N, C-alpha and C positions, 0 to 999 in steps of 0.2 A: 336249681339256683336261679330260676328265671327272674325272680324279684328280690334277689339278694340285697340290692341297694335299698329297696324299700324297708327291709327289716333293719338295716343300719340306721336309716332315718328315724324309725320308730324308737330304736334303742337309745339313740343320742338324745332325742327329744325328751325321753323319760329319765335319763340318768345323768346328763351333764349338769354341771353346777356353775355358779358365778366364777369369774367375772363376765363370761359371755352370755348372750341371750340365746337359749336353745332354739327358740322359734326362728332365729335367723340362720341357723345351721342347716345346710343342705336344702335351703329354700328352693333352689332351682331344680332339685331332684324330684319334685312332685311329678314331673313328666315321665319319670321312670317307674312311678308307683301305680299299682292298681287303684281304681277309684275308691275302693273300700278301705284302703290303708290309712293309718293314722297320719301319714304325711299329707294326704289330701285334706284330712279333717282338721289339722292344726296349723298348717303352713300359711303365713300371710303372703302378701305380695312378694314377688321375686326380687331378690337383692340385685343391685347393679353388678354387672360382670366386671372383672378386672380389665383394665385397659391393656390390649394386646396388639403388638405390632413389632416388626423387625425394622423399625425406622430410626432407631437410635435416639429418639426423643424421650423426654421425661414423662412419667405417668400422672403428673399433676402434683407430685410432692414438692417439687421446686420449679423455679422458672428455668428457661433454656440457658441463659448465661451461667447460672449456678451449676447446672448439670454439665455444661461444657467445661467449666473450671474443674469440677470434680472428676470428669473423665480424663482431663489432662493429667491429673495426679495418678489415676488408674493406669493410664498408658505410659507414664514417664519411666524411662530407663534408669534404674538405680546404678550408681557408681560406687566404687570402693570408698571414695571420699564422703559419700552420703550414708554409708553404713552397710553396703552390700557385703554379704558373707560374714565370717570366713567360709561357711558352708552354705550352698544355695543351689537352687534348680533353675531359677529364672531371674531376669533383670527387671521385670515388671509384672503387674497383675495380668495385663493383656497378653503377655507371652503365652499364657495358658488358657485364658478366657477370652476368645475372640471371634468365634464363628456362630452365626453369620455377622454379628455386630459385637462391639465391645461389651463384655460381660457374658457372652455366650460360652458354649463348651469348647473343647479343643481335643485334639488327638494326642496331646502330650501325656505321657505316662510317668509315674514316679515309681521307684522301687522300694519295697518294704520287706523286712525279713525278721527272723527270730528262730528259736528252736525250743524243743521240749526237753526238760531234764529227766532224770531217771524216774522221778515221781510223777511225771506227766505235766508238770507246771510249765507254763510258757515263760521263756527267758528272753529278755531283750538282748540284742547284739552288743558286744563290746568291740567297737571299731577303733583300731589304732591308727593314728595319724602322726605326723611329725617324726617319721622314722621309728615309730613305736613308743615315743615318749609321752604321748597324750592319748587318753582313752575317752571316746565319746560313747555314752550309754544312756539308758533311760528313754530310749526312743526306738521306733521300728523303721523310721525313714532312713534310707541310705542316699545321701545327696549326690547328685551327678556332677556337681561343679564345686570349685574352691578358688579363692582369690590368690592363693600361693601354691607353687612358686610363681613369682611375678617380679616386677621391677623393684618393689620395695623389699621383698623377701625372696631373692633369687635362689637361696639355698634351703628354703623351707618348703615343706610339702604337706598341705592339709587335705589333699584329695582322699576321700573315703573309698575303701574297697571292701567288697563283701567277704567276710571271713568264711572259710570252708565249713565251719561249724554251724553256720546258719542255714539249715536245710529246709526251713519253711520260707518260701519266697513268693512274692506276689507283686504284680504291677497294678496300678490304679489310674484310670483316666481322669483328666481334669473335668469337673462337673460344670454345668451351666449355672450361672448366677441370675439369669434373667427372671424377673418376677419374684425374687426372693424377699423383697419387701413385703409382699402380700403373704408369702409363706410364714415369715416371721410373726405376722399379726394374727395367724390362726391360733386360737386359744389352746393352751395345754389341755384343758378339760375336754376338748373335742377329740384330740388324738388319744387321750386316755380312754374316752368312751368307746372309740372304735376298737381299741385293744381289748377292752372288757367284752365287747360284743363278740369279737373274733374268738376269744378264748372260751366263751361260754357256749360255743357251737362246735362240740367235738366232732360232729360228722364232717365238718369242713376240713379239719386237720390243720387249721391255720391259727396261729397265736402270736401276734406281733408283740414286740417288746418296746414300750416307751422308754427311751434312754434318758435317765435322770442325770443331768450334767451340770457342772458349775457354770455360772455366768460371771465372766471375768470382771465386767464393769460394775458388778453388784456383789461385793464380798459376802459370803454366807448364803447367797441365793442359788438355788438349783431350779432348773426348768427342763422341759422336755426337748431333747435335741432333735434337730431336723436338717442340719447342714453337714455335709461331708458324707462319705460312703458308710461310716459307722454311726451316722446321726450324732456326731460328737459335739456339736454346738447348737445352742438354742437361739443365740442372738447373732445378727449379722456382724456386729462390732467384735464379738469374741472370735467368730470365725475368721474375720479379717486379720485380727491380731495374731492368731495362730499361723495363718498363711504368710503374713509379713515376716514373722520370725523364721519359720521352718522352711519356707520355699524361697525366700529372698535374703534371709539372714539379717533383717533389719529389726532392731529392738524398738519397743514403744512403751508407753506408760502402762499398758496392760501386760506386756511380756518384756520386762526391762533388762533381761540378762541374755547375752548371746549363748548359743549352744556350746561354744568354746571360745576362749580368749586367744587361742593360737593364731598368730598373724593379724590379730585385730588391733587397730590403732585408733578407732573412733570411739569416744566415750559413750557409755550407755546411759539413758536410752537415746537412740539415734534419730528418732522421729520427733521433730520439734514443730511448734506452731509456726505458720507462715505469717505474713504481714496482716492477714485478715483474722488471725487468731485460731485458725483451724490447722490441725495436724493432718498429715497424709492419711493416717489411719481413719480419722473422722471423715475425710473426703471419700475414701474407699467405701465406707459403710453407707454414706449418704448417696453415693452414686448407685450402689447396688439396690438400695431401698427405692430409688427413683426409676429403676428400669421397668419397662413394660413386660408383661408376660408374653411368652412365646405364643404366637397365633397359630390357628389351624390353617391348612390349605383350603381357602374358601371354596374354590371350584371343586376340588376332589371331595371335600366333606359334604357337599350338597348332593352328591350322586347317590342313587339308590344302593349301589354296591357298598359305599362307606356307611350309609345309614343302617343297612342290614348288618354290616360288620359290627357296628356299635352294639346292636342288640345281641349278637352272638357273643361278643366280648363280655357282656353282663350275664348272659344266660349260662355260660360255662363256668363263671366264677372269677374271671380275671379281675373284676371290679372289687372283689373282697379286699385285695391289697392295693391294686392300682385304682384308688378311689377317684372317680371322675369329678367330684365336686366337694369343695370345702368352702367355708365362709369365715371371713376374718371377724375379729372382735369389733364392737362399735368404736367409732372415733373417740379418743380420750381415755380409753381403757388403759390403766397403768400396767406395765409389764416390768419384769426383772427388778422387783423390789422398788418400783417407782422410778427407776433410772430412765425409762422410756415410756412414752404414751403413744398409742396408735394414732397416727396422723389422720386428719380429715380425709385425705386422698386415698387412704388405705383401709378405712373403717367400714364394716358391714358390706364387704365386697365378696361376691362369689368368684372363686377361682377354680380352674379345671386342670390341676397338675397331674392327675392320674397317679397319685401316690398317697399312701397313708402316713409316710414319713416315719414308720416304725421299722425296727430291725427284725428281720426274719431269717430263718435258716431255710433257704430254698436250694440247698445243695451246691451253691456257687460261692459260698463263703471262702475267704482266702486263707483262713487259719491264723490270721494276725490279730492278736489281742490289742484293744485300744490302749495306747500308752499314756497314762495320766501325766507324767512329767513333761512329755513332749507336747501334749495338747493343751494343758492347763497350767503347768509350772510345778516345780518341786514341792511347793507348799500344799499341794493337794494329794501327795503321794499316798496318804492314808486311805484314799478312795480306790486304790488300784484293785483290791480284791473284789470290789463290786462289779468290775468289768471283766472278770475271768471268763464269763460265758459269751463274750462278744466275738470270740475267734471266728466262728463260722456263721456269724450273722452279718447281714448287709442291709443297708437301708433300701426300702422299696424304691427302685429307680423311678423318678418322675418321668412320665412319657410325653409331657408337653414339649414340643420342639424336637421330637424323635426324628422327624424327616430331615433334620440338619446333621444327623450323625451318620458317619460311614462305618464306624466301629462301635460295637454294642457290648453291653454288660459292663461290670465294674472294671474289668481288666482289658476291655477292648478286643477280646479274643474271639468274639462272635461277629461275623461279617454279613450275615443275612438275618432277617427276622425269624425265619424258620430255625436257624441255628440257635438263636437266642432263646426261643421258646423251648427247643429241645433240651436245653441245659437245665431247665427248671425241674428240680427234684424236691425232696424233703417236704416242707409245708405246701409246696406247689405241685406235688405229684398228682393229686386228683384232677387239678385243673389242666395240667399238661396232658394227662390221659384223656380228658374230655375233649381237648383240642385234637389229639390224635384220632379220636373216634368220629370226628366230624366228617361229613362228606366233603369231597374236594371243593365243591362250590362254596360251602360255608367257610372252609378254611381260607379261601381266597378273599371272601368278603371281609373276614376279620383282618387279614393282612392289608387289605385296601384301607380299612378304617385306621390301622396303625400308621400307614403311610400318609394319612391326612393330618396326623398330629404334629 
């Protein structure tokens, strides 16, 4: 697998289609390719790298005052009077996404659950609240908090509790949002080409699934998901609307109905334009799109140990899924049915997320099927059957910013890099076996490389 990435380059250059320019894709990867490969023969000048830093400044999409105003909305603590709840996990976006700067990851976990019926079908929980008078269903999330009992409803109780029947249980860590404006601008065709290449190489044992998901701001449009542990959203705006409703309980134009009306006194939708004409949801999305990508540790990454570790990472096949390099579509490219165009600051940019953003079964899947009503709304329920196979698939975790995480994998249950690598099974079995077979020095080089990310 020494030159795995080179073959990906060649495949994408030959198979990808509009709207993106194949020649721009993986431009920076020529340094990984042998001189005789098509990457060297066809690649033009290197694309500019994504702006990367943990300084909290914008990436060029907006000016600093706008970014600060958008961050203020991202950081703001929601109150019951502004629509918080009835069920929720956090008061603000930053409660979960804050390390090392606003928009980063967090060690906050959420609880998800479900069970299988006698026919083996995944069944969403039926969670009773209000003394059993109200049933919350159509979702796998079990919220940790509720607004009642409280001052306004002292005798009501909306707190969710996991029913004994739900024996499939999982926790998921809050993901980092840094650099996701670049990720959003990666063309669907590129991710689909990577999946085609993976699945056409049976000796690798790897076959990622591009998740076709609804785009909430563009009715009737589907695109390749890349946000969330199941790659359940393709657009930053859709992802933000989902989180605003399910994590904070605030309804918006894209998700206009609360999970339950029990104890709710604020009319839907609860997110309204401010004096400048922007809703909080729009500010969240613009803030995320304007964040800089996670940078590498410059000093550590320059060492021979880390550079050799990068070579080992590619040689044993880690880069098949943890793709070191993607390129965004050119500025002006329409996305999501024309609802969004790639901004100048994000167009034709090389990014290094170390992820293919595809869903894989690597033996760490949590058994939880993607819940269509929860993530997209009841109007999409007819799509539920298309996600039946999502139970044991997890998005390839982007490794950029890895050095800022103290807990690893989707559930945060791995505490060292070796533990995380050791959990890789399924599609990743061959690569894990290749790691296990490395001499100790090569293993340490690979780990040093990971610590530099």
